[in-house]
N, C-alpha and C positions, 0 to 999 in steps of 0.2 A: 188309079191312086189320083187324088185330085190334086192339078196344077198349082204351085205355089213359088213365091221369089225364093232365089236362092242369098248367098251373100249374106246371110244373116250370121249372128254371132252365136257360139252355144250358148246356153243361158242355165239358168239354175236348174231344170229338170234334166237338160244333154248332160253337163256334168255330174250331179247326181247320178245319172245311169252309169256313167264313166267310172265313177267312183265305186258302184255296187260291184262292177264287172270286175274290178281290180281285187278286190279286197280277196276272194279267195285263191287266185293264182299267186300273190303275194305278200298277204300276211307271216309273217314269220319267216321271210326271205333274206338274207344277207345280201346287201350291195359287196362287190367284189372289185369294180372297177367302173372307170367313165372313158367313154371315148366322144369329142366335140367334133363335129364337121361344119357346124355353122356358128363361131365364136359368139356373134351378135346376140342370139340369144339368152346366154350366160349372163346373169345379172350378179353373180358369186364370180369374182376373181378364179378364173381354170385351174391354176396350179393348186390354188386353195381347195376346190370343190372337188380334185382329182385326189389330195391328199387327208381331206377331211370324211367323207362320204364313205370309201371303202372300208369293211366291217362294221358299217352301223346296221342293225337288222330291223326291220319295216315293223313296228309292233302296232300300227294302227291307220287306216287311210279315212282320212276325213273331207269333207268341204267346207269351204266358207265363200259364202256370194258363189261367185265363178270359179273359183280357185280349189285347185286341189291340194291336198296337205297329206304328206307321206311324214308320221310322227316315228323318230329312230331311236333306236335304244340307246346312242351316247348322247341324248338329248337335244340334237339338233331337231330340225323339221326341214324337209324337201319342198318348195311350193312350186306350185308348175301350174301356169294359167296357158289354156289352151288358143286363146284368142280366136282369130278369124278362121285357122283350119287346122289346128292342132291337132292330133291322135295317138294315143297312146296303145301299141302292142306289146305282147308278150310271146316272145316267139322264140325256138331253140337257135343257140347261138350258130348251127350249122346251117340254120335258114339262109337266103340270099336278101341282104338287103335290099325293101325298096330304095326306089331313088330318092326320095323328098325325106328320108330318116335323117334328122339334124343331130339328136343327142344318142347313145347308147350307154345305158345303164347294165352293166355286168353282175349277173346272180348268182349265187353259191350253189344252183341246182344247173349249172350248162344251160339257164337262158338266159333270154335279155329283154329290159324293158326298152322299147324302143319308143324314142318321141317322133314321131313323124308331124312335118310341117310345110305343106305346099308353099304356102304364102309368106312365109319366115317371119311371121310376127309374134310366135307365142314365146313364153319366158320361162326361165328356169332359175332358180333361188334355193339358196341353201344357208339357213339363218338357226340361229340359236334361239330365236322368239320369234314365230310367226306374226305378232304386229309391226313385225318391222314392215312387212311384206302388207297383210291385211288389216292393219290397226284401223286405216281410217274409213273402212267399210262402215254401212248404216247396219241398222239392223236385219237380224236374217227375217225373213216373214213367214215362215212356217216355223221358228219357233215355239217349242211348249210356252214359252213363259212371254212370248209377244202378242197382249193382248190388244182386245179392239180400242181401249183406250190411251194405249203405247201409240197405236197407228195415228190416232186422230191428233195427240201431241206433235206428230213430226210435222205439222201441217201450220203450227202455229207461228206466226209471223212470218211465213213462206209467201211467197211472191209468184206469178208468173204464171206460165201453162202447167195444166196437168201432165200429159203425155213427158215431155222434156224432165220433168220433176221425177217421174217415175223411173224413169232411166238415169237418173242419177246414182252412183252405189254409192257415193256418201249419206245419200237419203235413205235408202232401201238397196240392200243385198241382191244380185243374183237376178234381177227382172231387167229383160232387155225388150226389144221391139216386138216380138211375138208375143209375150205374154203382157204387155202393158196393153198391146192390142185388143187381145181377149178379154182382157180383163175389166177394161173400159166398156167393151159391152156387154160381158156378164151382169157389170153393174147398171147398167142402163146410162151411160154418160159421155157426154161428149170430149175427147181427150182434148179439144181444144180449149176446154173450161179455164179461167182464171182460176187457181187453187183458192182463194181469198172466199170465192163465191159459193163453195161448195158447202153444203150443209150437215150439221152430224148425222141426219139419216144417209144420208149420201155418201158421208166414208165411211160410215159402219156396212153400206152396201158394198164399198170398193174394197174394202180390207176383206170382207169373205170370198167376194171375187176374185182377188188377188191369190189368194190360198185356193180355190178351188181349181181355178186355172193350174195353176204351179202342180196341184197335188194330182191332176187330170194327165200335165205333162208327164210327172214321174210313172201315173200308173202306166201309160204307153210308150213308156222308155223312152220319152223324149221324142223332137221331131227331127225326121233325115232333112238334113241339111245339106243339097247338092250332092257331089259324089265322094265329100268327105265323110259324114255322119250316115249312117244308113242301119237299117233294122230298126229303128223308131217307128211310131206309126200316128205319132199324133196330128201331124200334117192331114191325116184323111178326117181328121174332128175341128180342124178351123171352123171357128163361125164367120171370120171377118179376114184374117191375118192374108192377105195374097191373093183374095178373093175381087179383084177389083172388076165391077162390072157385072157380077154375078148376083143373083137374089139373095136377099138377105133370110137366112133360114126361120127366122121368127115372123116377120112382118112381111118378106117377098120384095120388100124397095131394092133398088140395087145399091150394092156395098162400092163405098165412095173411096177413091186414095187420093189423099193429098201429103207435101213435104211439109212437116213440121218440126223444128229444132235439126232440120238437114235428115231427117228419118222419114222413108216412107210409112204412111199411116191409114189405118184402115177403120172406116166404121159405117153404120148403119145411121144415115139422119134420120131416120124416122122412129127407130127404137133407142137413140143417143142424142137425143133432142136438148 
């Protein structure tokens, strides 16, 4: 397996993979109780969460950006953000708890949805309108109605460097460090470019590159990120991310690593002039 940097937050493909894995065991199940062992994760008052959630059936599970949304029969939405190390397990209530389980959702079939979070950054919300949590997110880059023209329009009157803008969730939802690096490489654009200098042709390449990278990530069930996320295989197909000093798979030039906007950024100085 190719080496790569850990400490990456799950991005759109990783969260989409989790959502798809939960739909089978959880859709149609009813919550019967909630136990909280790490109160800081809960963004709804805990007594309110424990009062409102039991009795509500899971009608659908969707994703918005990097958030998971459980749409419930009572009209509420349970919104979860995995942050750096969140993981969701569906296990029998009789199974011993992992020590990093922070929130336990009891289900009507004797199982539990267990929210494990080693680093304690994950978040839980119960809201009557999911826009209270996700309303400030930018458009979904894989949305059927999200066109090249829509993408180009996002850049109007924008300034600054490209990579930090792609990481701005209010600009575009779901893209993080891995997929920003991979997308810029696919589009043959230097991540340090000032966005005001990008041409229409370059923006069109970038639009398709972002969708290509994200769809590839989903196809490979995301990237396995350190010991927290496992099972995905996209890390075996990285072109630049985490490949510092290795030859570019396109031209053979050594992959560079810099810090841009406080984040590790990987690129090929030949392919991405």
